[in-house]
N, C-alpha and C positions, 0 to 999 in steps of 0.2 A: 507173554507179551501180547498187547492189545492189537488187534487187526485193523482197527479203524480209528481215524482221528475226526473229531468234531471240534470246529473253532467258533467260538462265539465272540463277542465284543466286551462283555462283562464278566469280571472275576466272580461276582456274586451268582451269575447266571451259570458260569462254569460249575461252581461247587453244587448247585441244585442238580445239573444234568449229569454230574459224575455219580451222585447216588443213585439216579435212575437208571442208568445204561450198563453198568456192571463192569466186568473184566475186560470185555471185548472191545471196549471203546476208551480211547483217551480223549479228554476234553481240555482244550486250552482256550485262553482268552487273549485277544489282540488289545484290550483296554482301549477300546474306540478305534477311531480311524487311524491308520498307520501311514497314510499318505494325504497331503494337502497341497495347495498352492502356497508359496513361499510368503512368509509374514513381511519380509523386508522389501518386497517390489512387486509390481503388479502381477507377474506370472502368467500372463495371457497373451499370446502372440497374436495382435490384433491385425497383423499383415498377412497372416497364414492361417486363414480359416479358423482363428480364434483358438488356436491349439494350446491346451493348458500345459503349464510347465510343472508337473507334479513333482514333490520331493518327499522324502522320507521325514516324517515330523520327527522334531528332536526327542530323543530318549526312546524311539521306536526301533532302531537298527538292532537293539539286542533282542527284542521281542521277536522281530522277523527271523533273526538267527534261530531262536528258540522253536519258532513253528516250522521252520525248514528242517531243522533236526528231528522235530517230533514227527514230521511227514515221511521220513525214510522208512520204507519197508512197509507202508501201510496199503491195504487192499483198497480202501476208499477214503477219501477226505470229503466230509461234509461241512459246508460252510453255513452256519445258523445264526448270523446277526439278526437285527430286528427286521419284522416284515414290513419294510417301507423302503423309501428311496434312499435314505441315508444308510440303512443296512445293506442295500444291493451294492452301494458304492464301496462299503466297507469290505464286502464279500469279493467284488471285483478286484479290487486292488490286492487283496490277499491272494487270489488265484494268480494274479501276475506275479506276484514275488515268489509263489511256490511253483512256477513253471507249469501254469496249468494245462497247456497244451501236451505235455508229456505224461500227465497223471490223471487218474480217475477223480476229477473234482466235481462234486454236485452241490446244488443249493438246497437247503432244506427251510421249511417255513411252519412256524406254529404261533397261534394267537395267544397262546397260554401255555405255561411252564408246568404242566402237570405230566405224570409218567405215561398216561395214555396218549395225550397229544403229541408228546415228543416220539413216543415209539410209532405211532401212525405217520408222523411226518417222515420219520427215517425210511419208511417203506414206500414213501411217494416223492423221492428226491426229483428235482428238475434242473434244467440247464440254467446258467446264469442269464439273466434277463437284460439284454443290451438297452432296450428302450427304456426300461426303468432306471438303468445306471446313467444313460444320456440325459433323462430328465433331471436327475440330481445335478449332474455336471453342468447342466445348462442355468440352472437355479445359481450354483455355486459361481459360475462365470458372470452371470449378470449381476450378482451381487458385488463381485469383486471389481467389475468395470466401473459400476457407480460408485461403490464406497472408496475406492483407493485412488479415483480420479476427481471427484468432487471434493472429498476431505481435505487434500492438500490445498485446493483453491480456498477453502474456508480458513485454513490455517494462515494462509497468505493474506486474505481479505478482513477476517474477524479476529481470530485468536487460535494459538496453538492448541492442539489436543481435542479439537472438534471433529465430528464424524457426521457423515450422511450415509443413508441406505435406502434402498430401492422400496422398503417396506417401512422402515423405521421413520423416515422422513414424513411419509404420507400419515402415519398415525400421529405424528406431532402436528401436522397439518389440521387434522380433524379436532384435535384438542384446542388448538388455536382459534378455529372457526367457532366452535362452540363457546370459548371465553369471549369472543368479540360479540356473539348474541347475547351472552349474559350482561356485558357492559353497556350494549346499546339498548337494552330492555327498559321500557319505562313502565313503572309499575302503576296500577290503576287501582283506586280505592272502590270496593263494593261491600254490601251488606247482605247477610243471610238472616231470615227470621224462622226460628223453631218453636213450634206450639207443643205444650205437654197437655195432652188430651185425656179425657176419662169417659169410657164408653159405659154401656149398661151392665158390663161385667168386668171386673178387674183382670190385670192390672192396667194402670195408666200406661200411656206410650207416648212416644215422640213423632211428630210430623214435620217435615220442612217444607217451606214455601217453594212451589216448583213453577207456578204460572201467575201472572197478573192478566186477567182477561184471558185472550187467547194466545199470548206470547209468552214463550217458555223463558225462564230466567237464564241467562249466560253472561258470566263476567265480562267476556268481550263485545257481546252485541247488544244485550239488554239487561240492566243491572239496576239495583238500588244503589244510587251513587253516593250518598252520604248519611251521616247520622240524622239529619233533619228529615230527609225523606223517609228514612226508615222509622223514625219516631212517630211521624204522622200516621205512617200506614199501621203502626202497631196500635195507635189510640183508635183508630177506625174499627180495626179487627177486634179490639176488646168488646165492643158493642155489638158484635155480628152473632148470628146464629152459625152453628157448626154442623154440618151434615155430611154424611157418608154418601158419596155419590156413585162410586165403583168400587167393587171388590173383585179382584182377579186371583184365582188360586190356581197354580200350576205345579207340576212336577219337573224340577230342574236335575239335569244330571252332570256331574263333572267327571270327565275322563283323565285316566292316569297319564303322565308324561312319559315320553320315550325313555328308555335306558340311556346312560351317558354317552355322549361323545366327548371329545377333548375339550372343547371350547364351554360346553355346558357344565363339565365337572369343574373347571376352573372357577366359572360364575358361581356356582352353588357353594363351592368351598370358600369363595370370598364371602359370599352372604351369610352362610351358617356358621362357618368356623374361623371367619377371618383370616384365612390364609392367602397370601400371595400367590400368584399363579406359578411362580418358580418352586416356591415350597410344595404347593400342591404336587407338582410333576415329580419332584425328588422323593418324595413319600410314596406317590404311585408306583414309581420305578422299583422302589425296595419290594412292594406288595407284589409286583409282576415277576420279579427275578427269583424270589423265594424266601421264605421265612421258616425258621425251624420251628416245628409243631410237635415237640417233644418226640415219643416213640414214632411218629409219623414221618419224622425226618423233614426235610427242606421241600416246600410246597409253594408253588406260585399261586397267590390267592385271588389275583384278578387277571383278565385278560389285558392284551397289549393296551397301553393307555394312550396312544398317538393315533386317532381315528376321528373320521368324520362319518362313520357308518352306524346306522341304528340296527343292522342286521343281527340276528341272533341264530346260533347253530340249532338245528333240530334236537340234538341231544340235549342240550342246555334248556330248551323250551318244555321237553318232556319232563326233565327232572323238577324245574320250577313249578309246573303245573301239578306234579305229585306232591310236592312240598306245600303248596298252597292248599290243596285238598285235605291234606292230613293236618296241617297246623290250624287252618281257619274254617275248614268245611267246604262243601261243594258250592255252596250258595255264594262264594267268593270267586268261583272259577268261571271264567266266560266258556261257552260252548266250543270254541276253537281259539288257538293261540292268537293274540293280538300282533298284528304286523304294522310296523311304522314306515312312512316314507323315508327313503335314503336316497343320496344323490346318484348312486351308481348301483342298481340292484344286482349287478354281476360282480361287484368287488369281493375281494377275499377276506376283506377285513371285518370284525365284528364290532358291536358296541362294548363299551367297557361295563364289564359284568363281573360278579364273582365266579371263580372257576367251579365252584359247587355250591348250590344253595343249601346244601347239607352241612355246610360249615357256617351256621349263623354266627354274628359277632360274639355272642356270650361263649361260644364253644372255643374261639381262638383268643380271647381277650387276654388271657394269662401269658400268650406269647408275644404280645404286640406292644409296643411303646403307645403312650397315651395318644400321640398324634396319628400313628398308623392305624390304631383302632378307631379313632374318630372318622377317618377317611374311608376305611373298610366298611364301617357301619353306613356311611352316607350312600357308597356304592352299592352295597347289598340291599338297603331298603329300597333304593330307587329301582333296582332291577326286578325285586320281588313284586313291588307295587305295579310296575309297568304290565304285568301280565294278570292284574286282579281285575274284578268287576268295576264299573264307575261306581261312585258315591251318588246317592239319591237324596235330593232335598225337597220338602214341601215348601214352596215359597209363596207368600201372599203380599200382593200390591194393593194398597188402598188408596182411592182419591178422595179427598175432603174438600168441601166447597165452603167459603166463608166470604160474603160480601164481594163477589166478583173475583177472588182469588182461590187458586187450587193449592192445597198442600197435599203431600205425598208421604205415606208411611210404608216401610216395606219390612219384612221379617221372614226368617226361614228357619227351619229345623231340620236336622238329620233324620231322614227316614231310614236309610241304610248306609252305613260308614264306607263300604267297599274299599278301595285301595287306600282311603285317608287313615285306614286303621294301622297302616304300617307307614306311609309317607306323604308329606304334602311339600310342594315346591316352595323354596323361599321366595322373597319378594325384594326387588329392588327398592331403595328408599323412596324413589319417585313414584311408585305405584299410586294409582289415584285413591284418595280416601273415599270416593264415592263407589268403589267397586262393590257389587252386591254378593259378595262372598260372606259378610258378616253375618254370623248367627244371632238368633234371637227370635221370640215368638211375639205375636201379636194376639190381643185378646180376640174373642169371637166377634167379627162384625159382618153387618149386612147393609146393603143398599138401603138409603132411608134412614138409618139410625140417626138419632140426634146425640150430639156430642157436648161434653161441658169442658169449657176452657178451664184449665187450671194455671197455666203460665205461658207468656210470650217471651222469648229471649231473643232480641236483635244482637248480631255479633258483626263486628267489622274484620274484614279481610282485605288482601291486597294481591293482585296477580303476581304470580311468580314467574320468573325467568327460566327458560329451560335447564335443568340441573346439570351442573358440572359431572364429567364422567368420574366414575370410580374404575379401578382396574376391571372389575367385572363387567360394567357396562360398556367399557371401551373394546374389550374383547368381544361382546356382543355386537357392537356396531362393526367392527372389522369383519366378522363373521358375515353379517347380514349383507355387507357391501362386497363380500367376496375377495377380501384383502387378506393375504397370508394363509398359512395352512396350520393344522393342529399342533405340528412340531415347532411352529415360530412364535406363537402368541405369547408364552412365558418370556422368551427372550426379547420380544419387542418392549414388553413392559419395563424389563431390568434395565435395557438400553437406554430408552428415553428418560428414565429416571438418573441412572448413573452418569448420563451426559449433561446433566443439569439443564435439559430443554423444559423438562416439566417437574413440578414439585408436587408432593402429595401431603395434604394437610386434612386431618379428620376422614382420611380415606378419599378425599376428593382430589382430582388431578387439575392442576392449573399450569398453564405455560408461563416460563419465566420470561424476562425481558429478552434474554438470549433466545429463547425458543421462538418468540415472535420475530425476531430479527433474521435469524437463520431462515426460518419458513418463508418470510417475505422475498428474502434474496433469492432463495431456490425457486419459489413459485415463479418469479419473474425470469429467471435464468433457464430453468428446465420445466417447462409447462407441462411436458408429456410426463416425466418422472413424478413430478409431484401431483398428478391428475389422479383422482380416486378411480375413475372409471378406466383408465389406461392401465394402472395398477393391476386392478381385478382381471382385466383382459390378460394380462401377463400370465396370471395363474392359469387361465384357460389354454393359453399357449402351452405351458408346461405339462398340463394335461394331455395335450395333443401329442406332444413329443413322447410321452410315456405310452400312449396308445399306438405309437408308429404311424401317426396321420401327418407328422411334421418333422423335418430333419432339423437337428439340433444346431446345426451351423446357419441354416436359413433362418431360424427364429432369433439367433442371436444378431445376425447381420441386419435384420430388419430393425430391431431396436437400436443396434450401435450406430448406423449411419447418421440418423437425425440427431441422436445423442452426442456424437462427436462434434457436430456442427455447433450444437448449442454449448458445448464445452470450450470450443476454441472461442466462441463469441463472448462467453463469460469471462474467460481469462483476461480479455482486454476491456471488457465494459462493465463487469459488476462493480458495484461501489466499494471503495476501499474504506470500510468501516474502522479497521484498525487505525488509519490515519485520520479520517474525517470524523468519526463518531457517529453516534445516531441522534438526530436533531430532536430536541424538545423545545416547549413554548416558554422555559425559563430563562431569565437574564442572568448573566453574569454580576455577582454582587460587587465586583471591583471596577469592571470596564463597561457593563451593561450589554456586552455581545451575547449571542446565543449561546446557551449551555448544551453541551452534547453528552450521551452516555457513551462511555468507553468501558472496555473490558482489560483488566490488568491481572497480575498475579494474585492480587487479594480479590478479585471478583469485579463486579460492575461498580461504577462510580460517575459523578458528573465532573466534567472538565469544560474549561472554556474554549470556544472554537477557535479563539485567537492564538491558541498556543502555537509556538513557544514565546510569543510576546507577552501574553498573559498566562500565568501558570497556577490560575485558581482552580481548586478542585473542592468537591464536597461529596458527601454521602447523600442518598436520596432515599425517600420511601415511596410506596405506591399504594393508593386506596383501592376499594373494591371496584370502583369505576375505571381503575387503570391510570388515574391521574398523577403525575410525579410531583413531588414537593421537595425542596431542600430538607434533609434532616436537621433537627435542631440539634446543636452542640449539646453533648452530655457532660453536665458537671458533677463533680463529687465533692465529698468532704474531706478527701485524702489530700496530705501536704507532702511535698517532695522532702525525703529524708535527708537530701544532700544541699539544697539551696533554700528550702522552705517555701518556694512557689506553690501554688495550688497545682493538683495533677488534673489532667483532663483525659477524657475517653476519646482515644484515637483509633484509627483503623490501620492495620498493616497486612503483610502477606498472610499471616496466620490468624487473621481475625481482630477482634477488639483487643486493646491493652490500654494501660494507664501510662500517658507520657507527660513529662514536666511541661508547664506552660511556659517555662523560662527557655524552651527550646529556640535556637541551636545553641545558646550559651550552656544550657544544661541539658544533657541527653538522657538522663535517668528516666528509666522504664520500669514498669511492673506489671506482672500477668493480672489480667482481669478474668480470664476464663476459670469459672468454677467447675469443679468435677461434675460429671453428668452421671447420675444413677443409670445402671443398666438393668437393675432388677433381679440379677443373678448373684446367688449366695456365693462368697469365697469357698473354693473347694479345699483350702488350707486349713483355715480357723474355723470353718463352718458357723462363724458368728456375723462376721462382717459381709459387706456387699462390695461387688466389683463396681469400680468406678471408672468412667472414661476421663482421661486426664491428657494434658499437653506438656511436652518436656519444654525445656529453655528454648530449644531450636524449632520449636512448633510441631513436633512429630507427637502424633497420638500414641498413647498408651493405655494399658488397663492395670489397676492395681486396687488392692484391698482398702476399704476406708477406714481401718483400723491401724494402718501404718503409723508409728513405726512397731507397734506390738506384732503386727502380721506384715511380712514382707513379700506377699504373693505379688506377682507382676508378670505381665505378658505384653509382647508387642501386637500379638495376633488378636482380632476382634472376636470376643465372646458372642456365640449365637445361641439364643434360647430354644434351641431343638435338641431333643433328646439323642444320646449317642445310639445309633442302631445296633451296635454289638454289645454295649455293657449296660445301657440305659442310664447312663450318667445325665444330669439334667441340661448340660449344654456342651457344646463343642466349640471349638475356636477356628477361625477362618483367616487365611492369609492369600494375597494376590501378589504374583510375581510376573514379569514379562516372560520369563522363560517357562514356567510351569503353570500359569494361569492361576486359578484359584482352587486352593487346597484346604480341605477341611480335616482336622484330626482331633482326637479325644486326649485331654490331659490326665485321665484316669490312669494311675498307675497299674501295670499289667495289661491296660487295653491298648490293642495295636490298630484301632480304627484309623484309617487315613484314607482319605478319597479325594481324587481329583473331579472337581465339578466339571459336568460337560461344557465345553467352551461355548459360548453364546454364539448363535449362528450370526453370520454377517448379514443382518437384515436391515 
């Protein structure tokens, strides 16, 4: 019989540890948190020092009973959930339910799930960290106070089902402010001129106009304003002498980037792999908890994936330096390990790295799914490159004079590839096209050389507004402003999209009309909660609670007292948009009163402000500048099969449909929703494609497009991600109030089923 009990939060983690620890240890999983605040009420006693009213999560009573049974007779009980605030809270609640004062219960921490790391952790158990637990509890209570008290206000004033969050709402505000910048931007025309020149030695090269006289060209301050001005300058330059006036040659070094922290991993996976943050974190979780590597058994392939530290353990540095020397040669190895700045040099966390560089991607490829291999390769390459020599370039900058103007040409060639032999960081789409990382050589040039003009090319441009955020750049913005923490970024993105405050089109985020409205209402009613600096300051407060420099009750009280005043004021004075609507500049086509935007079961629509006297309604469109216009009525060639009247496109609770123009005398309707391809092959016939369809009552379902030859159908949404157990090309997802979001595999004989981690109340 086992002498010791180890409790983790994940069944996958439990399976890996079981194979590491042998007969003396029994390993059990809590399957996430076992206790939380109630879903049906506030669950915080604001009159009694904000005492939280924890209760056992639905379905976890059985697990607690199993853990208590397993704990009987054990010499030691080791609590080993993840090494962060959430993990400490899980451990704390488990200890409470196991009567921790009467038993030998200790906390163990490991940043990687390898045999060595786990065994070392068990040799160095510690007491539960009350400060760390209270920091998690403080965050949980703050989020509950905001979410559970502002959200009902939005239900009352705007629409049911809306939510607000301490961090979520600030993220939406940032997206809204960027959108307003984009819409307010006035584009300015400017022209560039590029010369194709030939020196005394080939090849020809390009140079771009940089100065006119002593003034540097700048689209905002000094520019060639129109085609006429550009044409006049081109004519003048065609008659000019072209002479090299300056040649600058220098050696340029590009240094490697640090190993990943959570936010940078999410950004890079978005840029290079097109993975959404929540997908990246799900894959990383599997790599961390352990993957079966044939005879080697289950192995955690990466370190803990929720971290803001770039620190690397000395053993890992020694290993990667040895690997670099062996694989690439000592010329690629710095004299000493490279160290990168980190927020807290004393922290226990590490960067996200492979648990062993001796497991390069090609060695584990046979055991990983396609998406697991892609993410592991990204992490492995970034870590190895972070300890390599810088890349060295020979860069040449040349100035060329022509009739009072200066043209500039640049070129660079790789002298030593260094770390870029393994990895180069991706770029956001808005990265400047003028960045001098572009490679290409110039012919030999010297000061005083005469050049021959081959071609002059004027080109029209327009200044561009600041780019809309992508999920990757929004995470970068939140991180730079100190908003949120590594564990929250993915859930922030999911929440603002699922609540329809923000939409995503071609990877760009734009606020909806609802997002604008709710943000404006909240900024007016809760200026502190929606203030970027205030929200960032609260993260510092949570850090102080974790470090024992501030008591958690004091931290919450300082926040809650002004918040409660704002809440009471908002309850009485917040605009009742549900009744009044959101004003527009449009006039009612029937009575000429002002039209307002309202929200109903079918989404947003225009309604007359004189309702109920005037019941005029209309759908609307919004252009890039945000201007609202009444949508034109869509006509069709369809004829009602009951009365012969033309059929018109109408909008209802479930979207567009065809309705008889003879309504209300004829109430004939017909579906207009066409099946939407999912890109997933039917698992039954293997010939058709799964299509998203609507039932007669508007409920979404999924079926094969070869119906009735193939009768495959499911209510659960197909997700194009490989099954982590059997490798099937997709899994299905279902969300219920009781169990949250659950994923499962439809393949016969595969028992994969996973409850997705409940999005944090952000």
